[in-house]
N, C-alpha and C positions, 0 to 999 in steps of 0.2 A: 701573431697575437693582434686580435682586432679591439680597437679602444671604443670609447663612447663615440667620438668624431667618427671614426670608421663605420659603426653601427648605424648611424643616421644615414648612411649612404648605401645600406643593404637594399633598400627599397627605391621608390620614387621620391622625388623632390617634394612633392605634395605629402606623401607619408612622413618625410623628415619635419618638414613644417608643423605638422600636426603634434609630432613627438616633441619638438621644441616649445611649442605652446604648451603642452601637458607639464614638461619639465618645470616651465616658469611659473605654473600655477602651483606646484607642490611644495609645501613647507614642512620640513620635518617637526615633529613634536619637541618642546622642550625636555621631555622625559626621554626622548630617543637621542636627543643631543648629548644630554647628560650621561646616559647610559654607553654611549659611543666613546666616550673618554675613559672608559675602563677597558677596552680592548688593548691589550699590551703586547700580544705577539701576532706575527704576520699572518694573514689568511690570504690565499687566492681562490678566488670563485669563477667559474665558468657561467656565463649568463647566455641561455639559449633563448634568443629573441629575435623579432623583426619588428621595424617600426609600423608596418601597415595593421597590425594586430592591435585592436582595441584595448586588449588585456595587457598586452607588453606596453602601451602607452601609460598605463597606470602604474604597472610595476616598476620598469626602469627608472623612472626618474627618482623613485624613492631608494632604490639600492644604489644608484648613481650619486645621489646625493650623500647617503651614508658613507660612501668610498670618499668621496671629496672632503667629508668632515673627520675622517680619520684615515691617514695615509697606510695604516698597517692592513688596510683592507684594498687587495688588489683585484681588479675585474677584467676577466678577459671574454669579449662577447664572439659568439658563433651564431651564424643564421642557419636555421633550419635545411635551407637547401644546400647548405656545404656540409653536412653530415657524413658524405662519403670520401670526404678529403682527410685522409690520413694523416697529413702533415700538420693540420690543425690541433692534433691531440698529442698528450704525453705517450700514450701507450694504445695498443689495440683494446685493452680492459676499459680504458677511460673511454674510448671511443664508443664501445659496445653499451656501456652505461646509458651514455648521453642518447646515443641512437634509440635505445628501449625506451627511453623517456618520451622523446620527442614532443612534448607538448611545450607550446610556448605561451606565456613565460615560464621557464624553469631556471632554477640556480643550482649549482653542484659546488660542494668544497672539494678543493684539489688537494690531496695528501697521499698517504701511501695507497688508500682506495678513494675512488672518487664516489662521493656520497651527495646523494638527492636532498637538497635542502627546502626546495620550493617548487611547486609543480601546479602551474596555472592559476589556482587560486589560494587564498589562505585556508589553512587546514580546517579552522572552525566554518568557513562558507561552505566548503565541501561538504564536510558533515551535514551541515543544514540543508544543501542540495540533494545528497543522498538520502536523508531523514524526510524531507519533504519535495519529492519530484515535481509535484504541482506547482512549486514556487520558484524552479530552476531559472526561468527566463527573468523573473523579477528579481532575484538575487544576483544574476549575472549583470542586470541591467544596473542595480544599485552598485555592484563592484566597478563597472565601467564608468559611472559616475563619479567615483572617488568615496562612496559610502564605506569603504572597509580599509581605507589607508591605515588607520590606527591599528589594525589587525595584522596588516602585512608589516608595519613597523615592528610590532612585538613580536611577531613571527620571526622575523630577520634578525632582532636583536638578541632574543632568547638564545637564537641558534649561535649568534656570534661569541656571547658570552656563556653558552652550553648551561643555560638555566633549566 
C-alpha cells in the first residue's frame, strides 16, 4: 500500500515540490469539514495519481486533506505506471477496473466491488466539456487553477455520505 508520502516519490523531486506547494494552498471549506464529521463507517479508497500531472495536483490535496480530517477514510495511492503489478491490488477484478479506467486522477471505492468514484475532472465539469467542446481548454485551465475545488469537494463528500 502506498501512502501520500510514497505518492510524492512516484515522480521527480520537482514534481513532488509542486504537489507539496499545491497541498499547502488548498483549504477545505467549512461545509466540507462539517460534512466529513458525518462519516461514521470506514471507507478505503484507491487513488490513481502521479505528482507530475497538473490535474492530480489539484485533486490529491483535496482528498488527502479530507482523509486527514476523518481517520475513517483510508487512502491507498497507485501510480499509473504500476498498473500491471498484480500485488498492488486485492484481486484481478479490482486490477481490471482500475486498468480500464487508467485516467489520472481517479478514485475508487474498495469494497465487494471496486467502484469508480472520480475520474479526471468533477462530473459537472466533464458535462460542460462534453456540452461545449469548444470550451474544453478554458475549462481545463480553470480546473488546474483551482476554479472547481468546490465541485470536487462536493462530489467527493456526496459520495462519501452517499447523497
